C-alpha positions in Angstrom: -53.1 13.0 -3.9 -55.9 14.2 -1.7 -57.4 10.9 -2.6 -54.8 8.8 -1.6 -54.5 10.7 1.8 -58.5 10.3 2.4 -58.1 6.2 1.3 -55.3 6.2 4.0 -57.7 7.9 6.6 -60.8 5.7 5.7 -58.2 2.7 6.3 -57.2 4.1 9.6 -61.1 4.5 10.5 -61.8 1.1 9.4 -58.8 -0.4 11.6 -60.3 1.7 14.7 -63.8 0.3 13.9 -62.6 -3.2 14.1 -60.6 -2.5 17.2 -63.4 -1.1 18.8 -66.1 -3.8 18.0 -63.0 -6.6 19.2 -63.0 -4.3 22.3 -66.6 -4.5 23.4 -66.7 -8.3 22.0 -64.0 -9.0 24.6 -65.9 -7.1 27.2 -69.0 -9.0 26.6 -67.7 -12.1 26.7 -65.8 -11.6 29.8 -68.6 -10.5 31.4 -70.4 -13.9 30.4 -67.6 -15.8 31.7 -67.2 -14.1 35.1 -71.1 -14.1 36.0 -72.6 -17.1 37.2 -76.5 -18.1 38.1 -76.1 -16.8 41.8 -74.1 -13.7 40.9 -75.2 -12.3 37.7 -72.9 -9.5 36.3 -74.4 -7.2 33.7 -72.9 -5.9 30.6 -73.3 -2.1 30.5 -72.4 0.5 27.9 -72.3 4.2 28.5 -74.3 6.0 25.6 -71.1 7.6 24.4 -69.9 3.7 23.7 -73.2 2.6 22.1 -72.9 5.2 19.9 -69.3 4.7 19.0 -70.1 0.7 18.7 -73.2 1.7 16.2 -71.2 4.1 14.1 -68.2 1.2 14.0 -70.7 -1.6 12.9 -72.3 0.7 10.4 -69.0 1.7 9.0 -67.8 -1.8 8.9 -71.1 -2.9 7.1 -71.1 0.0 4.7 -67.6 -0.8 4.0 -68.1 -4.4 3.1 -70.8 -3.2 0.2 -69.3 0.2 -1.0 -65.5 -0.5 -0.2 -62.8 1.7 1.0 -61.8 3.7 -2.0 -63.6 7.0 -3.1 
């Protein structure tokens, strides 16, 4: 019972990590599209956003090697 609940929580965390990476990728691509050579637009992340992006990428990579199950 407890393992099933933990597996569902891990799956939700996996889904949220994928959404976070997709969100940052979308904003990165958007900043490239809006930017031109005369008016370059920088893509900026706060330290909190950068930390969450790092955690998301680390969780996705570890899930690829280990899997979601306990």
